[in-house]
ZAGUDREN-965565 format. One line per 10 residues: number of its first residue (from 1); for each residue x, y, z of N, C-alpha, C, O, CB. Coordinates in steps of 0.1 Angstrom, whole numbers. Glycine has a CB too. Example, Ala and Ser with C-alpha at 12.3 -4.5 7.8 and 13.67 -1.06 7.14 Angstrom:
<pts>
1) 132 -57 78 123 -45 78 132 -33 78 142 -33 85 113 -45 90; 128 -22 71 137 -11 71 129 0 79 134 11 80 141 -6 57
</pts>
This chain:
<pts>
1) 372 -186 421 360 -193 428 360 -206 417 364 -204 406 343 -183 427; 356 -218 421 357 -227 413 340 -233 416 333 -233 426 371 -235 417; 336 -239 404 323 -244 404 320 -255 416 308 -256 420 320 -249 391; 328 -261 419 328 -272 431 338 -269 440 349 -265 437 332 -287 426; 332 -270 453 345 -266 462 340 -278 476 329 -281 480 344 -244 467; 353 -282 482 353 -293 491 356 -284 506 367 -279 506 364 -306 486; 351 -283 516 354 -278 527 348 -281 539 338 -289 540 354 -268 525; 354 -274 551 347 -283 564 332 -270 564 331 -259 559 361 -281 584; 322 -279 570 308 -272 570 308 -264 583 315 -270 591 295 -283 569; 303 -253 588 301 -245 597 286 -241 596 281 -232 590 310 -236 597
11) 280 -252 607 265 -253 608 260 -243 617 266 -241 627 261 -268 613; 248 -235 613 242 -222 619 224 -226 620 218 -232 611 247 -206 608; 218 -221 630 205 -222 628 195 -216 618 199 -216 606 202 -220 638; 184 -210 622 176 -203 615 172 -187 618 169 -184 629 166 -210 615; 173 -178 610 172 -168 613 184 -159 615 183 -149 622 164 -169 622; 196 -163 609 209 -156 611 209 -143 607 208 -141 594 221 -164 604; 208 -135 612 204 -119 605 220 -111 604 230 -116 609 190 -106 618; 219 -105 599 232 -94 597 239 -92 607 251 -95 608 227 -79 593; 232 -86 619 233 -80 633 242 -92 638 250 -89 646 217 -77 643; 241 -108 634 247 -117 642 261 -117 634 272 -116 639 240 -131 644
21) 256 -119 620 270 -121 611 280 -108 615 290 -112 622 266 -121 592; 280 -93 613 287 -84 614 278 -74 624 268 -67 620 292 -79 601; 283 -76 636 278 -63 643 280 -48 640 291 -44 636 283 -63 654; 268 -37 642 269 -25 640 282 -20 643 286 -12 635 260 -19 645; 290 -22 655 299 -14 657 312 -17 651 322 -12 655 299 -14 668; 310 -27 639 322 -31 631 316 -26 616 320 -31 606 327 -51 633; 308 -19 615 300 -19 602 311 -9 593 312 -11 581 281 -12 604; 317 -1 599 322 11 595 339 11 593 347 21 590 316 21 604; 343 -5 597 358 -5 600 360 -13 587 352 -19 581 363 -14 616; 374 -11 585 379 -17 572 377 -32 571 376 -38 582 393 -14 571
31) 376 -38 560 370 -54 559 381 -61 565 378 -73 567 367 -60 542; 392 -58 569 405 -69 577 397 -70 591 394 -80 597 425 -62 579; 395 -55 597 389 -56 610 374 -60 613 369 -66 624 389 -42 615; 365 -57 599 352 -64 605 351 -80 600 342 -88 601 338 -56 600; 361 -81 595 363 -101 593 362 -105 610 355 -114 614 385 -108 585; 370 -97 618 377 -103 631 362 -103 639 360 -112 648 391 -92 640; 353 -96 637 342 -97 643 328 -104 636 317 -102 640 340 -85 645; 332 -114 625 320 -117 618 316 -133 629 322 -144 632 326 -120 597; 304 -129 632 298 -144 639 302 -141 655 300 -150 663 305 -160 633; 307 -131 657 313 -129 671 299 -130 681 300 -138 690 321 -114 671
41) 290 -124 679 275 -126 690 269 -139 694 263 -142 704 262 -118 684; 272 -148 679 270 -161 684 278 -173 684 274 -184 687 261 -165 678; 293 -168 681 302 -181 678 316 -171 679 324 -168 671 299 -190 659; 315 -166 695 332 -160 693 341 -168 693 343 -179 700 337 -152 703; 353 -161 680 362 -167 675 365 -170 664 376 -171 659 363 -173 679; 349 -174 657 349 -181 644 359 -176 635 365 -183 627 337 -179 639; 360 -166 637 370 -159 624 384 -163 625 392 -160 616 371 -142 625; 387 -169 634 399 -169 636 400 -186 636 411 -192 640 404 -161 650; 389 -195 632 390 -208 629 385 -211 615 391 -220 609 383 -216 638; 376 -204 610 372 -206 598 384 -207 586 393 -198 586 362 -196 595
51) 385 -214 579 398 -216 567 390 -212 554 378 -213 553 406 -236 564; 401 -206 543 396 -207 530 392 -221 524 398 -232 523 407 -201 523; 381 -219 521 372 -229 513 361 -237 523 354 -247 519 383 -240 506; 362 -232 534 352 -236 542 336 -232 539 334 -225 529 357 -231 554; 326 -235 544 312 -237 540 303 -232 549 299 -240 558 309 -251 537; 298 -221 548 288 -221 559 271 -228 557 266 -228 546 286 -205 562; 267 -231 564 255 -243 563 244 -237 573 247 -237 585 260 -261 570; 234 -232 570 223 -226 575 208 -231 574 204 -237 564 223 -213 569; 200 -230 585 185 -229 584 180 -219 572 187 -214 563 178 -224 599; 165 -216 577 158 -207 572 161 -194 575 165 -191 587 146 -210 574
61) 159 -183 562 161 -173 564 176 -165 564 176 -152 565 154 -172 573; 184 -170 563 195 -166 563 200 -153 558 201 -152 545 200 -175 559; 203 -142 565 210 -130 559 201 -118 561 205 -107 559 213 -131 544; 186 -123 567 181 -112 569 183 -99 577 191 -100 587 172 -115 571; 178 -89 576 180 -78 582 187 -65 574 184 -66 562 189 -82 593; 194 -55 576 201 -44 568 211 -51 562 214 -63 563 207 -31 577; 214 -40 554 225 -39 544 237 -41 546 245 -34 540 226 -30 540; 242 -52 554 256 -48 557 268 -58 546 265 -68 539 258 -53 576; 278 -54 546 286 -60 538 292 -77 541 303 -81 543 297 -50 538; 276 -86 541 286 -98 549 291 -105 538 300 -113 542 279 -110 559
71) 290 -105 524 298 -109 512 308 -109 513 316 -119 511 297 -103 503; 312 -96 516 326 -88 515 334 -96 524 344 -103 520 327 -73 520; 327 -95 540 338 -102 549 338 -117 547 347 -123 551 335 -98 566; 327 -123 539 329 -138 537 338 -144 526 343 -155 524 315 -143 534; 339 -132 519 350 -132 507 365 -133 513 373 -140 508 349 -119 498; 366 -123 524 378 -118 523 383 -131 537 395 -131 540 377 -97 527; 376 -140 543 380 -147 552 379 -163 545 381 -174 550 372 -144 565; 375 -159 533 378 -172 521 370 -184 521 373 -195 517 391 -178 523; 354 -178 526 343 -187 525 339 -191 510 334 -185 501 331 -181 533; 344 -202 512 336 -207 494 320 -204 493 316 -199 482 336 -227 490
81) 315 -206 500 303 -205 500 287 -207 513 288 -210 525 304 -211 490; 276 -206 507 266 -203 519 256 -215 513 253 -218 501 258 -184 520; 252 -222 524 244 -233 518 231 -230 528 236 -230 539 250 -251 520; 221 -227 528 208 -224 532 196 -227 529 191 -225 518 207 -217 532; 188 -233 543 171 -236 537 166 -230 530 161 -234 520 161 -236 545; 167 -216 532 161 -202 525 169 -192 528 175 -192 538 147 -198 529; 169 -186 520 176 -171 517 167 -158 523 156 -156 520 179 -169 499; 175 -151 530 167 -134 528 175 -131 516 187 -133 515 170 -121 544; 169 -124 506 170 -117 489 182 -107 491 191 -107 483 154 -107 483; 184 -100 500 190 -92 502 204 -97 509 214 -91 506 182 -84 508
91) 205 -104 515 216 -115 523 223 -122 511 235 -120 509 207 -129 534; 214 -129 504 217 -140 487 226 -128 484 238 -126 486 201 -145 472; 217 -122 478 226 -113 467 237 -103 472 244 -96 464 216 -103 459; 238 -103 483 253 -96 489 263 -104 488 275 -101 484 254 -92 506; 260 -115 490 270 -129 490 273 -130 475 285 -129 473 261 -144 495; 266 -131 465 270 -134 454 276 -122 450 287 -125 446 261 -139 446; 274 -111 448 276 -98 445 293 -97 453 300 -89 446 263 -89 452; 298 -101 460 312 -104 466 321 -120 462 331 -123 466 310 -103 483; 311 -127 452 321 -137 450 318 -150 456 324 -161 454 334 -133 454; 307 -149 465 304 -160 475 293 -169 470 282 -165 467 299 -154 489
101) 296 -180 468 287 -188 461 276 -189 473 279 -185 485 294 -204 455; 259 -195 469 250 -197 476 239 -209 470 235 -211 458 244 -184 479; 236 -215 480 230 -224 472 216 -227 481 219 -227 493 241 -237 468; 202 -230 478 191 -232 484 190 -246 486 190 -252 476 181 -226 478; 190 -254 500 186 -267 500 183 -270 511 190 -272 521 193 -274 495; 167 -272 509 159 -276 525 165 -286 530 170 -296 526 142 -281 525; 162 -280 543 165 -294 554 183 -295 553 189 -303 560 157 -314 543; 190 -285 547 208 -286 547 211 -287 563 222 -293 565 217 -271 539; 205 -282 574 209 -286 584 208 -297 596 212 -298 607 208 -277 587; 199 -305 584 195 -317 589 205 -326 585 209 -335 593 183 -320 587
111) 210 -325 571 218 -333 565 234 -333 568 241 -342 565 215 -332 553; 237 -322 575 252 -319 576 253 -316 591 243 -313 598 257 -305 566; 264 -317 596 269 -313 610 279 -304 612 287 -305 603 274 -322 618; 282 -297 619 294 -286 621 307 -297 622 308 -307 630 293 -274 638; 315 -294 614 327 -300 609 326 -313 600 334 -322 598 334 -304 621; 316 -312 595 315 -325 584 321 -319 572 318 -308 569 298 -330 580; 330 -326 565 338 -322 550 328 -325 543 322 -335 545 353 -330 545; 324 -316 534 313 -315 525 320 -311 509 330 -304 508 301 -303 531; 315 -316 500 317 -314 482 305 -309 479 294 -316 479 322 -328 471; 307 -295 476 294 -287 471 297 -287 451 308 -284 446 295 -268 480
121) 286 -291 445 286 -288 432 280 -275 431 269 -278 428 279 -297 425; 280 -261 431 273 -249 432 264 -252 416 252 -250 414 284 -235 434; 271 -254 408 260 -256 392 248 -266 394 236 -264 391 270 -264 376; 254 -274 399 241 -286 402 232 -289 411 222 -295 410 245 -296 402; 237 -283 420 230 -281 433 233 -290 442 227 -289 453 217 -281 432; 243 -301 440 246 -310 445 253 -309 459 263 -302 459 249 -315 437; 250 -317 471 265 -315 481 263 -329 485 253 -336 487 266 -300 497; 276 -332 488 280 -347 491 287 -346 504 297 -339 505 289 -354 481; 282 -354 516 288 -356 530 297 -362 530 294 -374 531 280 -362 540; 311 -360 528 323 -369 528 323 -375 541 323 -387 540 335 -361 525
131) 322 -371 553 318 -374 567 312 -383 567 316 -394 572 312 -366 574; 298 -383 563 288 -392 567 283 -397 555 272 -401 555 276 -386 575; 290 -398 542 293 -405 530 272 -408 526 266 -418 524 307 -423 535; 269 -396 528 254 -395 521 254 -379 513 263 -371 514 241 -396 534; 242 -376 506 242 -363 496 225 -358 499 215 -363 503 246 -368 478; 230 -346 496 214 -337 496 213 -329 482 223 -330 475 213 -324 510; 205 -324 478 203 -317 466 196 -303 469 187 -301 477 195 -326 455; 202 -296 461 195 -283 462 193 -272 450 198 -275 439 202 -276 471; 187 -262 452 184 -257 440 199 -244 434 202 -233 440 167 -251 442; 205 -247 425 216 -238 421 209 -224 417 197 -223 417 225 -244 408
141) 219 -214 415 215 -201 414 212 -204 397 215 -213 390 227 -189 420; 203 -191 394 200 -190 382 213 -186 374 221 -178 380 190 -182 381; 218 -191 360 230 -189 355 235 -175 357 245 -173 365 230 -192 341; 231 -166 352 234 -151 355 243 -149 367 254 -144 367 222 -142 358; 234 -156 381 241 -154 391 251 -158 394 260 -153 400 236 -154 399; 249 -172 390 260 -179 396 275 -179 384 285 -186 387 253 -196 401; 276 -171 372 287 -162 366 290 -155 373 302 -156 375 285 -155 356; 282 -144 380 288 -132 389 296 -142 401 308 -140 404 273 -120 397; 290 -150 406 297 -156 417 311 -161 411 321 -159 417 289 -168 423; 310 -166 402 320 -174 400 334 -164 393 346 -166 394 314 -186 390
151) 328 -153 386 338 -141 385 347 -134 396 357 -128 394 331 -131 382; 339 -138 409 345 -133 420 336 -119 422 341 -108 426 363 -131 417; 324 -120 420 316 -108 425 313 -102 411 318 -106 400 326 -97 436; 302 -91 413 297 -79 400 310 -69 399 311 -66 387 282 -68 406; 318 -64 404 326 -58 403 337 -65 390 339 -61 379 329 -57 416; 343 -75 398 354 -82 388 347 -87 378 354 -88 368 364 -94 393; 336 -90 376 327 -94 366 326 -83 355 328 -87 343 313 -97 371; 324 -69 358 326 -56 351 336 -56 344 337 -56 332 326 -46 359; 346 -57 352 360 -53 347 366 -62 338 373 -58 328 369 -51 359; 365 -75 341 368 -88 327 363 -84 319 370 -83 309 364 -103 326
161) 350 -81 318 342 -77 305 342 -64 298 336 -60 288 328 -79 307; 353 -55 306 359 -42 301 347 -31 302 347 -20 296 365 -43 284; 337 -35 312 326 -22 315 331 -13 328 329 -1 332 309 -29 319; 338 -21 332 343 -9 344 362 -7 343 369 -17 340 338 -16 364; 366 4 346 380 1 347 384 -3 360 378 -2 371 388 12 342; 397 -9 358 403 -11 373 407 2 381 412 12 377 417 -20 372; 402 -1 394 403 13 404 421 11 408 426 21 413 390 13 422; 427 3 407 442 -3 410 448 7 401 461 7 400 445 -21 405
</pts>
């Protein structure tokens, strides 16, 4: 991961719950199969269009609902991070734990449109909209969580520190 990412914005609304992100019927599938169903309920075909480095932008209460491995699916698809006006705590930590950056940025969906090219500095919280030549600011993660995301998630971080053996 990088502390700065440039990518295409995929804009979603408020209250995007884990059922919309990863439907229940895909929950027990391998991540390669789960990824095909990501956002299929509200944006069919999204998983075929998203590219590594792209960034999800959402309104309030992103990631509410049950503890589905949304971060694992986002990481598998190459999503660099999620910017939202507010996060559900469980959804936010799920992303971080799988190495997907998050940024809280009030009004994110009013300053960024679907398809805009944006540059995000996850450490400072700045977001530059390169398409519209404007910017917004958000609240970066606390340093310990930023370090987990930067390490690629909690398991890679523990492995790199010699606190967990590599399973491979």
